[in-house]
Backbone as XML, in Angstrom:
<?xml version="1.0"?>
<chain id="A" units="angstrom">
  <residue number="1" name="MET">
    <atom name="N" x="-37.042" y="98.540" z="10.163"/>
    <atom name="CA" x="-37.203" y="99.226" z="11.431"/>
    <atom name="C" x="-36.022" y="98.855" z="12.332"/>
  </residue>
  <residue number="2" name="SER">
    <atom name="N" x="-35.449" y="99.831" z="12.983"/>
    <atom name="CA" x="-34.281" y="99.585" z="13.817"/>
    <atom name="C" x="-34.688" y="98.923" z="15.130"/>
  </residue>
  <residue number="3" name="LYS">
    <atom name="N" x="-33.723" y="98.321" z="15.779"/>
    <atom name="CA" x="-33.949" y="97.653" z="17.068"/>
    <atom name="C" x="-34.426" y="98.650" z="18.118"/>
  </residue>
  <residue number="4" name="ASN">
    <atom name="N" x="-33.858" y="99.869" z="18.114"/>
    <atom name="CA" x="-34.269" y="100.902" z="19.070"/>
    <atom name="C" x="-35.717" y="101.322" z="18.849"/>
  </residue>
  <residue number="5" name="THR">
    <atom name="N" x="-36.127" y="101.431" z="17.604"/>
    <atom name="CA" x="-37.510" y="101.797" z="17.289"/>
    <atom name="C" x="-38.465" y="100.708" z="17.775"/>
  </residue>
  <residue number="6" name="GLN">
    <atom name="N" x="-38.090" y="99.440" z="17.550"/>
    <atom name="CA" x="-38.919" y="98.321" z="18.011"/>
    <atom name="C" x="-39.036" y="98.329" z="19.533"/>
  </residue>
  <residue number="7" name="ASN">
    <atom name="N" x="-37.913" y="98.558" z="20.223"/>
    <atom name="CA" x="-37.931" y="98.603" z="21.685"/>
    <atom name="C" x="-38.809" y="99.728" z="22.197"/>
  </residue>
  <residue number="8" name="THR">
    <atom name="N" x="-38.734" y="100.887" z="21.567"/>
    <atom name="CA" x="-39.549" y="102.033" z="21.964"/>
    <atom name="C" x="-41.035" y="101.742" z="21.758"/>
  </residue>
  <residue number="9" name="GLN">
    <atom name="N" x="-41.367" y="101.125" z="20.626"/>
    <atom name="CA" x="-42.766" y="100.774" z="20.351"/>
    <atom name="C" x="-43.278" y="99.739" z="21.350"/>
  </residue>
  <residue number="10" name="THR">
    <atom name="N" x="-42.438" y="98.757" z="21.670"/>
    <atom name="CA" x="-42.839" y="97.742" z="22.646"/>
    <atom name="C" x="-43.056" y="98.378" z="24.013"/>
  </residue>
  <residue number="11" name="LEU">
    <atom name="N" x="-42.169" y="99.276" z="24.425"/>
    <atom name="CA" x="-42.329" y="99.960" z="25.708"/>
    <atom name="C" x="-43.615" y="100.773" z="25.742"/>
  </residue>
  <residue number="12" name="THR">
    <atom name="N" x="-43.917" y="101.451" z="24.647"/>
    <atom name="CA" x="-45.153" y="102.226" z="24.559"/>
    <atom name="C" x="-46.366" y="101.306" z="24.657"/>
  </residue>
  <residue number="13" name="LYS">
    <atom name="N" x="-46.322" y="100.168" z="23.973"/>
    <atom name="CA" x="-47.434" y="99.214" z="24.045"/>
    <atom name="C" x="-47.594" y="98.660" z="25.458"/>
  </residue>
  <residue number="14" name="LYS">
    <atom name="N" x="-46.471" y="98.406" z="26.114"/>
    <atom name="CA" x="-46.540" y="97.917" z="27.497"/>
    <atom name="C" x="-47.152" y="98.969" z="28.410"/>
  </residue>
  <residue number="15" name="GLU">
    <atom name="N" x="-46.740" y="100.217" z="28.245"/>
    <atom name="CA" x="-47.304" y="101.303" z="29.053"/>
    <atom name="C" x="-48.804" y="101.447" z="28.797"/>
  </residue>
  <residue number="16" name="ASN">
    <atom name="N" x="-49.199" y="101.373" z="27.539"/>
    <atom name="CA" x="-50.625" y="101.450" z="27.205"/>
    <atom name="C" x="-51.389" y="100.296" z="27.832"/>
  </residue>
  <residue number="17" name="PHE">
    <atom name="N" x="-50.785" y="99.114" z="27.793"/>
    <atom name="CA" x="-51.451" y="97.958" z="28.395"/>
    <atom name="C" x="-51.592" y="98.155" z="29.898"/>
  </residue>
  <residue number="18" name="LEU">
    <atom name="N" x="-50.548" y="98.615" z="30.566"/>
    <atom name="CA" x="-50.609" y="98.811" z="32.018"/>
    <atom name="C" x="-51.680" y="99.827" z="32.405"/>
  </residue>
  <residue number="19" name="LYS">
    <atom name="N" x="-51.810" y="100.891" z="31.631"/>
    <atom name="CA" x="-52.870" y="101.878" z="31.880"/>
    <atom name="C" x="-54.239" y="101.229" z="31.686"/>
  </residue>
  <residue number="20" name="ALA">
    <atom name="N" x="-54.359" y="100.420" z="30.630"/>
    <atom name="CA" x="-55.625" y="99.735" z="30.368"/>
    <atom name="C" x="-55.937" y="98.724" z="31.468"/>
  </residue>
  <residue number="21" name="LEU">
    <atom name="N" x="-54.914" y="98.009" z="31.931"/>
    <atom name="CA" x="-55.112" y="97.023" z="32.988"/>
    <atom name="C" x="-55.662" y="97.683" z="34.244"/>
  </residue>
  <residue number="22" name="GLU">
    <atom name="N" x="-55.129" y="98.844" z="34.553"/>
    <atom name="CA" x="-55.620" y="99.576" z="35.721"/>
    <atom name="C" x="-57.049" y="100.068" z="35.500"/>
  </residue>
  <residue number="23" name="SER">
    <atom name="N" x="-57.315" y="100.619" z="34.344"/>
    <atom name="CA" x="-58.660" y="101.150" z="34.076"/>
    <atom name="C" x="-59.704" y="100.034" z="33.934"/>
  </residue>
  <residue number="24" name="LYS">
    <atom name="N" x="-59.261" y="98.849" z="33.563"/>
    <atom name="CA" x="-60.183" y="97.707" z="33.419"/>
    <atom name="C" x="-60.203" y="96.847" z="34.680"/>
  </residue>
  <residue number="25" name="HIS">
    <atom name="N" x="-59.682" y="97.396" z="35.765"/>
    <atom name="CA" x="-59.720" y="96.762" z="37.079"/>
    <atom name="C" x="-59.083" y="95.374" z="37.088"/>
  </residue>
  <residue number="26" name="GLY">
    <atom name="N" x="-57.948" y="95.250" z="36.390"/>
    <atom name="CA" x="-57.195" y="94.005" z="36.408"/>
    <atom name="C" x="-57.694" y="92.919" z="35.482"/>
  </residue>
  <residue number="27" name="HIS">
    <atom name="N" x="-58.713" y="93.219" z="34.699"/>
    <atom name="CA" x="-59.268" y="92.223" z="33.773"/>
    <atom name="C" x="-58.364" y="92.145" z="32.541"/>
  </residue>
  <residue number="28" name="ILE">
    <atom name="N" x="-57.616" y="91.059" z="32.434"/>
    <atom name="CA" x="-56.574" y="90.935" z="31.415"/>
    <atom name="C" x="-57.136" y="90.986" z="29.999"/>
  </residue>
  <residue number="29" name="SER">
    <atom name="N" x="-58.188" y="90.226" z="29.734"/>
    <atom name="CA" x="-58.748" y="90.201" z="28.370"/>
    <atom name="C" x="-59.210" y="91.586" z="27.938"/>
  </residue>
  <residue number="30" name="GLU">
    <atom name="N" x="-59.911" y="92.279" z="28.821"/>
    <atom name="CA" x="-60.394" y="93.621" z="28.478"/>
    <atom name="C" x="-59.225" y="94.593" z="28.279"/>
  </residue>
  <residue number="31" name="ALA">
    <atom name="N" x="-58.188" y="94.455" z="29.097"/>
    <atom name="CA" x="-57.017" y="95.333" z="28.947"/>
    <atom name="C" x="-56.301" y="95.050" z="27.629"/>
  </residue>
  <residue number="32" name="CYS">
    <atom name="N" x="-56.224" y="93.782" z="27.239"/>
    <atom name="CA" x="-55.600" y="93.429" z="25.959"/>
    <atom name="C" x="-56.371" y="94.041" z="24.796"/>
  </residue>
  <residue number="33" name="ILE">
    <atom name="N" x="-57.684" y="93.967" z="24.862"/>
    <atom name="CA" x="-58.516" y="94.548" z="23.804"/>
    <atom name="C" x="-58.312" y="96.070" z="23.756"/>
  </residue>
  <residue number="34" name="ALA">
    <atom name="N" x="-58.338" y="96.697" z="24.930"/>
    <atom name="CA" x="-58.182" y="98.153" z="24.990"/>
    <atom name="C" x="-56.804" y="98.598" z="24.494"/>
  </residue>
  <residue number="35" name="ALA">
    <atom name="N" x="-55.781" y="97.790" z="24.763"/>
    <atom name="CA" x="-54.422" y="98.150" z="24.347"/>
    <atom name="C" x="-54.084" y="97.608" z="22.960"/>
  </residue>
  <residue number="36" name="ASN">
    <atom name="N" x="-55.034" y="96.895" z="22.374"/>
    <atom name="CA" x="-54.868" y="96.341" z="21.031"/>
    <atom name="C" x="-53.666" y="95.387" z="20.930"/>
  </residue>
  <residue number="37" name="ILE">
    <atom name="N" x="-53.598" y="94.465" z="21.896"/>
    <atom name="CA" x="-52.571" y="93.418" z="21.846"/>
    <atom name="C" x="-53.250" y="92.063" z="22.026"/>
  </residue>
  <residue number="38" name="HIS">
    <atom name="N" x="-52.577" y="91.024" z="21.611"/>
    <atom name="CA" x="-53.072" y="89.673" z="21.842"/>
    <atom name="C" x="-52.784" y="89.271" z="23.279"/>
  </residue>
  <residue number="39" name="ARG">
    <atom name="N" x="-53.626" y="88.423" z="23.802"/>
    <atom name="CA" x="-53.402" y="87.903" z="25.157"/>
    <atom name="C" x="-52.061" y="87.157" z="25.229"/>
  </residue>
  <residue number="40" name="ARG">
    <atom name="N" x="-51.695" y="86.483" z="24.148"/>
    <atom name="CA" x="-50.392" y="85.781" z="24.097"/>
    <atom name="C" x="-49.243" y="86.764" z="24.285"/>
  </residue>
  <residue number="41" name="THR">
    <atom name="N" x="-49.404" y="87.953" z="23.753"/>
    <atom name="CA" x="-48.365" y="88.979" z="23.902"/>
    <atom name="C" x="-48.200" y="89.334" z="25.372"/>
  </residue>
  <residue number="42" name="TYR">
    <atom name="N" x="-49.312" y="89.504" z="26.047"/>
    <atom name="CA" x="-49.269" y="89.796" z="27.485"/>
    <atom name="C" x="-48.486" y="88.712" z="28.224"/>
  </residue>
  <residue number="43" name="TYR">
    <atom name="N" x="-48.805" y="87.440" z="27.974"/>
    <atom name="CA" x="-48.124" y="86.355" z="28.678"/>
    <atom name="C" x="-46.650" y="86.268" z="28.293"/>
  </residue>
  <residue number="44" name="SER">
    <atom name="N" x="-46.341" y="86.603" z="27.072"/>
    <atom name="CA" x="-44.940" y="86.637" z="26.645"/>
    <atom name="C" x="-44.184" y="87.726" z="27.410"/>
  </residue>
  <residue number="45" name="TRP">
    <atom name="N" x="-44.797" y="88.899" z="27.549"/>
    <atom name="CA" x="-44.169" y="89.980" z="28.298"/>
    <atom name="C" x="-43.974" y="89.584" z="29.760"/>
  </residue>
  <residue number="46" name="ILE">
    <atom name="N" x="-44.993" y="88.947" z="30.338"/>
    <atom name="CA" x="-44.915" y="88.509" z="31.739"/>
    <atom name="C" x="-43.731" y="87.556" z="31.929"/>
  </residue>
  <residue number="47" name="ASP">
    <atom name="N" x="-43.567" y="86.631" z="30.986"/>
    <atom name="CA" x="-42.493" y="85.631" z="31.086"/>
    <atom name="C" x="-41.105" y="86.233" z="30.908"/>
  </residue>
  <residue number="48" name="LYS">
    <atom name="N" x="-40.999" y="87.270" z="30.071"/>
    <atom name="CA" x="-39.682" y="87.770" z="29.678"/>
    <atom name="C" x="-39.253" y="89.071" z="30.349"/>
  </residue>
  <residue number="49" name="ASP">
    <atom name="N" x="-40.191" y="89.794" z="30.932"/>
    <atom name="CA" x="-39.886" y="91.130" z="31.459"/>
    <atom name="C" x="-40.296" y="91.207" z="32.931"/>
  </residue>
  <residue number="50" name="GLU">
    <atom name="N" x="-39.321" y="91.085" z="33.803"/>
    <atom name="CA" x="-39.593" y="91.055" z="35.246"/>
    <atom name="C" x="-40.204" y="92.375" z="35.733"/>
  </residue>
  <residue number="51" name="GLU">
    <atom name="N" x="-39.744" y="93.490" z="35.212"/>
    <atom name="CA" x="-40.281" y="94.794" z="35.609"/>
    <atom name="C" x="-41.760" y="94.907" z="35.225"/>
  </residue>
  <residue number="52" name="PHE">
    <atom name="N" x="-42.101" y="94.460" z="34.026"/>
    <atom name="CA" x="-43.496" y="94.465" z="33.579"/>
    <atom name="C" x="-44.341" y="93.577" z="34.491"/>
  </residue>
  <residue number="53" name="LYS">
    <atom name="N" x="-43.820" y="92.414" z="34.810"/>
    <atom name="CA" x="-44.522" y="91.472" z="35.687"/>
    <atom name="C" x="-44.787" y="92.105" z="37.051"/>
  </residue>
  <residue number="54" name="ILE">
    <atom name="N" x="-43.784" y="92.784" z="37.590"/>
    <atom name="CA" x="-43.919" y="93.447" z="38.887"/>
    <atom name="C" x="-44.980" y="94.538" z="38.825"/>
  </residue>
  <residue number="55" name="ARG">
    <atom name="N" x="-44.984" y="95.314" z="37.761"/>
    <atom name="CA" x="-45.974" y="96.396" z="37.633"/>
    <atom name="C" x="-47.390" y="95.848" z="37.510"/>
  </residue>
  <residue number="56" name="CYS">
    <atom name="N" x="-47.550" y="94.721" z="36.804"/>
    <atom name="CA" x="-48.869" y="94.075" z="36.714"/>
    <atom name="C" x="-49.316" y="93.602" z="38.090"/>
  </residue>
  <residue number="57" name="LYS">
    <atom name="N" x="-48.398" y="93.018" z="38.853"/>
    <atom name="CA" x="-48.718" y="92.556" z="40.213"/>
    <atom name="C" x="-49.096" y="93.731" z="41.114"/>
  </residue>
  <residue number="58" name="GLU">
    <atom name="N" x="-48.422" y="94.859" z="40.942"/>
    <atom name="CA" x="-48.745" y="96.049" z="41.737"/>
    <atom name="C" x="-50.168" y="96.528" z="41.450"/>
  </residue>
  <residue number="59" name="ILE">
    <atom name="N" x="-50.570" y="96.472" z="40.197"/>
    <atom name="CA" x="-51.940" y="96.853" z="39.833"/>
    <atom name="C" x="-52.929" y="95.887" z="40.465"/>
  </residue>
  <residue number="60" name="GLU">
    <atom name="N" x="-52.623" y="94.611" z="40.381"/>
    <atom name="CA" x="-53.480" y="93.584" z="40.990"/>
    <atom name="C" x="-53.597" y="93.810" z="42.498"/>
  </residue>
  <residue number="61" name="GLU">
    <atom name="N" x="-52.480" y="94.096" z="43.147"/>
    <atom name="CA" x="-52.485" y="94.334" z="44.590"/>
    <atom name="C" x="-53.279" y="95.588" z="44.957"/>
  </residue>
  <residue number="62" name="SER">
    <atom name="N" x="-53.164" y="96.636" z="44.157"/>
    <atom name="CA" x="-53.902" y="97.860" z="44.466"/>
    <atom name="C" x="-55.402" y="97.634" z="44.346"/>
  </residue>
  <residue number="63" name="LEU">
    <atom name="N" x="-55.804" y="96.802" z="43.400"/>
    <atom name="CA" x="-57.232" y="96.484" z="43.263"/>
    <atom name="C" x="-57.712" y="95.612" z="44.420"/>
  </residue>
  <residue number="64" name="LEU">
    <atom name="N" x="-56.852" y="94.720" z="44.885"/>
    <atom name="CA" x="-57.193" y="93.917" z="46.056"/>
    <atom name="C" x="-57.330" y="94.819" z="47.282"/>
  </residue>
  <residue number="65" name="ASP">
    <atom name="N" x="-56.434" y="95.798" z="47.406"/>
    <atom name="CA" x="-56.546" y="96.768" z="48.502"/>
    <atom name="C" x="-57.872" y="97.521" z="48.436"/>
  </residue>
  <residue number="66" name="LEU">
    <atom name="N" x="-58.271" y="97.913" z="47.237"/>
    <atom name="CA" x="-59.538" y="98.613" z="47.061"/>
    <atom name="C" x="-60.716" y="97.741" z="47.511"/>
  </residue>
  <residue number="67" name="ALA">
    <atom name="N" x="-60.703" y="96.486" z="47.079"/>
    <atom name="CA" x="-61.787" y="95.571" z="47.454"/>
    <atom name="C" x="-61.827" y="95.367" z="48.965"/>
  </residue>
  <residue number="68" name="GLU">
    <atom name="N" x="-60.655" y="95.229" z="49.571"/>
    <atom name="CA" x="-60.611" y="95.059" z="51.030"/>
    <atom name="C" x="-61.132" y="96.302" z="51.744"/>
  </residue>
  <residue number="69" name="SER">
    <atom name="N" x="-60.824" y="97.473" z="51.216"/>
    <atom name="CA" x="-61.307" y="98.697" z="51.868"/>
    <atom name="C" x="-62.832" y="98.785" z="51.770"/>
  </residue>
  <residue number="70" name="LYS">
    <atom name="N" x="-63.396" y="98.353" z="50.633"/>
    <atom name="CA" x="-64.856" y="98.349" z="50.487"/>
    <atom name="C" x="-65.485" y="97.332" z="51.438"/>
  </residue>
  <residue number="71" name="LEU">
    <atom name="N" x="-64.834" y="96.182" z="51.588"/>
    <atom name="CA" x="-65.320" y="95.172" z="52.528"/>
    <atom name="C" x="-65.325" y="95.743" z="53.939"/>
  </residue>
  <residue number="72" name="LEU">
    <atom name="N" x="-64.236" y="96.402" z="54.322"/>
    <atom name="CA" x="-64.162" y="96.988" z="55.657"/>
    <atom name="C" x="-65.192" y="98.100" z="55.846"/>
  </residue>
  <residue number="73" name="ASP">
    <atom name="N" x="-65.454" y="98.885" z="54.798"/>
    <atom name="CA" x="-66.509" y="99.904" z="54.876"/>
    <atom name="C" x="-67.851" y="99.253" z="55.189"/>
  </residue>
  <residue number="74" name="ASN">
    <atom name="N" x="-68.136" y="98.142" z="54.506"/>
    <atom name="CA" x="-69.405" y="97.454" z="54.735"/>
    <atom name="C" x="-69.459" y="96.814" z="56.121"/>
  </residue>
  <residue number="75" name="ILE">
    <atom name="N" x="-68.337" y="96.331" z="56.615"/>
    <atom name="CA" x="-68.295" y="95.790" z="57.972"/>
    <atom name="C" x="-68.611" y="96.895" z="58.972"/>
  </residue>
  <residue number="76" name="LYS">
    <atom name="N" x="-68.029" y="98.076" z="58.766"/>
    <atom name="CA" x="-68.281" y="99.214" z="59.662"/>
    <atom name="C" x="-69.752" y="99.629" z="59.638"/>
  </residue>
  <residue number="77" name="LYS">
    <atom name="N" x="-70.421" y="99.386" z="58.508"/>
    <atom name="CA" x="-71.840" y="99.724" z="58.388"/>
    <atom name="C" x="-72.725" y="98.635" z="58.990"/>
  </residue>
  <residue number="78" name="GLY">
    <atom name="N" x="-72.108" y="97.541" z="59.457"/>
    <atom name="CA" x="-72.876" y="96.472" z="60.102"/>
    <atom name="C" x="-73.415" y="95.423" z="59.152"/>
  </residue>
  <residue number="79" name="ASP">
    <atom name="N" x="-72.869" y="95.315" z="57.961"/>
    <atom name="CA" x="-73.324" y="94.317" z="56.985"/>
    <atom name="C" x="-72.936" y="92.920" z="57.470"/>
  </residue>
  <residue number="80" name="ASN">
    <atom name="N" x="-73.936" y="92.154" z="57.915"/>
    <atom name="CA" x="-73.679" y="90.841" z="58.508"/>
    <atom name="C" x="-72.991" y="89.873" z="57.542"/>
  </residue>
  <residue number="81" name="THR">
    <atom name="N" x="-73.359" y="89.905" z="56.276"/>
    <atom name="CA" x="-72.732" y="89.013" z="55.300"/>
    <atom name="C" x="-71.238" y="89.293" z="55.205"/>
  </residue>
  <residue number="82" name="CYS">
    <atom name="N" x="-70.878" y="90.566" z="55.165"/>
    <atom name="CA" x="-69.464" y="90.943" z="55.094"/>
    <atom name="C" x="-68.728" y="90.576" z="56.378"/>
  </residue>
  <residue number="83" name="ILE">
    <atom name="N" x="-69.394" y="90.748" z="57.499"/>
    <atom name="CA" x="-68.790" y="90.387" z="58.786"/>
    <atom name="C" x="-68.508" y="88.887" z="58.830"/>
  </residue>
  <residue number="84" name="ILE">
    <atom name="N" x="-69.486" y="88.087" z="58.441"/>
    <atom name="CA" x="-69.310" y="86.633" z="58.436"/>
    <atom name="C" x="-68.199" y="86.230" z="57.474"/>
  </residue>
  <residue number="85" name="PHE">
    <atom name="N" x="-68.204" y="86.813" z="56.276"/>
    <atom name="CA" x="-67.155" y="86.505" z="55.301"/>
    <atom name="C" x="-65.781" y="86.812" z="55.870"/>
  </residue>
  <residue number="86" name="TYR">
    <atom name="N" x="-65.647" y="87.984" z="56.458"/>
    <atom name="CA" x="-64.355" y="88.390" z="57.017"/>
    <atom name="C" x="-63.911" y="87.432" z="58.115"/>
  </residue>
  <residue number="87" name="LEU">
    <atom name="N" x="-64.813" y="87.087" z="58.997"/>
    <atom name="CA" x="-64.453" y="86.186" z="60.093"/>
    <atom name="C" x="-64.074" y="84.793" z="59.582"/>
  </residue>
  <residue number="88" name="LYS">
    <atom name="N" x="-64.780" y="84.310" z="58.571"/>
    <atom name="CA" x="-64.462" y="82.985" z="58.022"/>
    <atom name="C" x="-63.119" y="82.965" z="57.308"/>
  </residue>
  <residue number="89" name="THR">
    <atom name="N" x="-62.726" y="84.099" z="56.731"/>
    <atom name="CA" x="-61.479" y="84.122" z="55.976"/>
    <atom name="C" x="-60.297" y="84.622" z="56.794"/>
  </residue>
  <residue number="90" name="ARG">
    <atom name="N" x="-60.541" y="85.584" z="57.668"/>
    <atom name="CA" x="-59.421" y="86.173" z="58.416"/>
    <atom name="C" x="-59.441" y="85.817" z="59.902"/>
  </residue>
  <residue number="91" name="GLY">
    <atom name="N" x="-60.540" y="85.255" z="60.387"/>
    <atom name="CA" x="-60.659" y="84.950" z="61.813"/>
    <atom name="C" x="-60.517" y="83.477" z="62.143"/>
  </residue>
  <residue number="92" name="LYS">
    <atom name="N" x="-59.910" y="82.718" z="61.243"/>
    <atom name="CA" x="-59.775" y="81.270" z="61.454"/>
    <atom name="C" x="-59.012" y="80.940" z="62.733"/>
  </residue>
  <residue number="93" name="LYS">
    <atom name="N" x="-57.990" y="81.733" z="63.030"/>
    <atom name="CA" x="-57.188" y="81.472" z="64.228"/>
    <atom name="C" x="-58.018" y="81.579" z="65.507"/>
  </residue>
  <residue number="94" name="ARG">
    <atom name="N" x="-59.109" y="82.307" z="65.417"/>
    <atom name="CA" x="-59.977" y="82.497" z="66.582"/>
    <atom name="C" x="-61.170" y="81.552" z="66.579"/>
  </residue>
  <residue number="95" name="GLY">
    <atom name="N" x="-61.171" y="80.618" z="65.644"/>
    <atom name="CA" x="-62.213" y="79.597" z="65.645"/>
    <atom name="C" x="-63.375" y="79.850" z="64.709"/>
  </residue>
  <residue number="96" name="TYR">
    <atom name="N" x="-63.292" y="80.891" z="63.892"/>
    <atom name="CA" x="-64.380" y="81.175" z="62.963"/>
    <atom name="C" x="-64.190" y="80.364" z="61.687"/>
  </residue>
  <residue number="97" name="VAL">
    <atom name="N" x="-64.466" y="79.069" z="61.800"/>
    <atom name="CA" x="-64.303" y="78.167" z="60.666"/>
    <atom name="C" x="-65.519" y="77.258" z="60.609"/>
  </residue>
  <residue number="98" name="GLU">
    <atom name="N" x="-65.879" y="76.928" z="59.411"/>
    <atom name="CA" x="-66.931" y="75.931" z="59.248"/>
    <atom name="C" x="-66.258" y="74.588" z="59.072"/>
  </residue>
  <residue number="99" name="LYS">
    <atom name="N" x="-66.670" y="73.627" z="59.880"/>
    <atom name="CA" x="-66.091" y="72.289" z="59.801"/>
    <atom name="C" x="-67.220" y="71.291" z="59.600"/>
  </residue>
  <residue number="100" name="GLN">
    <atom name="N" x="-66.879" y="70.255" z="58.892"/>
    <atom name="CA" x="-67.800" y="69.127" z="58.790"/>
    <atom name="C" x="-67.191" y="67.993" z="59.588"/>
  </residue>
  <residue number="101" name="GLU">
    <atom name="N" x="-67.968" y="67.459" z="60.482"/>
    <atom name="CA" x="-67.487" y="66.351" z="61.294"/>
    <atom name="C" x="-68.234" y="65.092" z="60.896"/>
  </residue>
  <residue number="102" name="PHE">
    <atom name="N" x="-67.498" y="64.011" z="60.800"/>
    <atom name="CA" x="-68.070" y="62.717" z="60.455"/>
    <atom name="C" x="-67.777" y="61.744" z="61.577"/>
  </residue>
  <residue number="103" name="GLU">
    <atom name="N" x="-68.781" y="61.005" z="61.927"/>
    <atom name="CA" x="-68.600" y="59.964" z="62.930"/>
    <atom name="C" x="-68.770" y="58.624" z="62.234"/>
  </residue>
  <residue number="104" name="VAL">
    <atom name="N" x="-67.719" y="57.820" z="62.262"/>
    <atom name="CA" x="-67.765" y="56.505" z="61.633"/>
    <atom name="C" x="-68.302" y="55.526" z="62.666"/>
  </residue>
  <residue number="105" name="VAL">
    <atom name="N" x="-69.449" y="54.892" z="62.341"/>
    <atom name="CA" x="-70.100" y="53.997" z="63.293"/>
    <atom name="C" x="-69.984" y="52.527" z="62.891"/>
  </residue>
  <residue number="106" name="LYS">
    <atom name="N" x="-69.320" y="52.242" z="61.793"/>
    <atom name="CA" x="-69.092" y="50.854" z="61.407"/>
    <atom name="C" x="-67.691" y="50.725" z="60.830"/>
  </residue>
  <residue number="107" name="PRO">
    <atom name="N" x="-67.185" y="49.518" z="60.759"/>
    <atom name="CA" x="-65.822" y="49.327" z="60.245"/>
    <atom name="C" x="-65.691" y="49.868" z="58.821"/>
  </residue>
  <residue number="108" name="ILE">
    <atom name="N" x="-64.514" y="50.394" z="58.528"/>
    <atom name="CA" x="-64.264" y="50.997" z="57.223"/>
    <atom name="C" x="-64.521" y="50.021" z="56.088"/>
  </residue>
  <residue number="109" name="SER">
    <atom name="N" x="-64.289" y="48.756" z="56.307"/>
    <atom name="CA" x="-64.491" y="47.752" z="55.258"/>
    <atom name="C" x="-65.960" y="47.610" z="54.867"/>
  </residue>
  <residue number="110" name="GLU">
    <atom name="N" x="-66.871" y="48.031" z="55.733"/>
    <atom name="CA" x="-68.307" y="47.920" z="55.462"/>
    <atom name="C" x="-68.897" y="49.197" z="54.855"/>
  </residue>
  <residue number="111" name="ILE">
    <atom name="N" x="-68.104" y="50.219" z="54.710"/>
    <atom name="CA" x="-68.628" y="51.494" z="54.197"/>
    <atom name="C" x="-68.636" y="51.451" z="52.669"/>
  </residue>
  <residue number="112" name="ASN">
    <atom name="N" x="-69.792" y="51.803" z="52.091"/>
    <atom name="CA" x="-69.924" y="51.908" z="50.639"/>
    <atom name="C" x="-69.746" y="53.388" z="50.298"/>
  </residue>
  <residue number="113" name="PHE">
    <atom name="N" x="-68.577" y="53.723" z="49.777"/>
    <atom name="CA" x="-68.246" y="55.118" z="49.503"/>
    <atom name="C" x="-69.054" y="55.695" z="48.354"/>
  </residue>
  <residue number="114" name="ASP">
    <atom name="N" x="-69.662" y="54.854" z="47.525"/>
    <atom name="CA" x="-70.512" y="55.339" z="46.446"/>
    <atom name="C" x="-71.784" y="55.959" z="46.990"/>
  </residue>
  <residue number="115" name="GLU">
    <atom name="N" x="-72.189" y="55.577" z="48.195"/>
    <atom name="CA" x="-73.412" y="56.110" z="48.800"/>
    <atom name="C" x="-73.178" y="57.470" z="49.478"/>
  </residue>
  <residue number="116" name="ILE">
    <atom name="N" x="-71.942" y="57.809" z="49.695"/>
    <atom name="CA" x="-71.638" y="59.051" z="50.415"/>
    <atom name="C" x="-71.696" y="60.234" z="49.475"/>
  </residue>
</chain>
């Protein structure tokens, strides 16, 4: 098999994998199975092919955008769990953080850390 034929087949396999990755919502193992490649092949492509790596990241980002849009839809519907989640993750600058405060009432040398 010529080098050009091998390159063409590899490009086709990469394209098939990228389509599978998108249809499998970024799930690498499922995309590998659908594209009939080994997971090691995927990681080899990621390491050696910057364009392939970028396209995989773009798929990942588009799925993250989708998830964020669904979260925002639920916030608009008044879903308290989604509102709290959003505030805890994106509203930290405004004080929406959970903190644990500890008050030390005896010298550090007397504290048994195994009891904590």
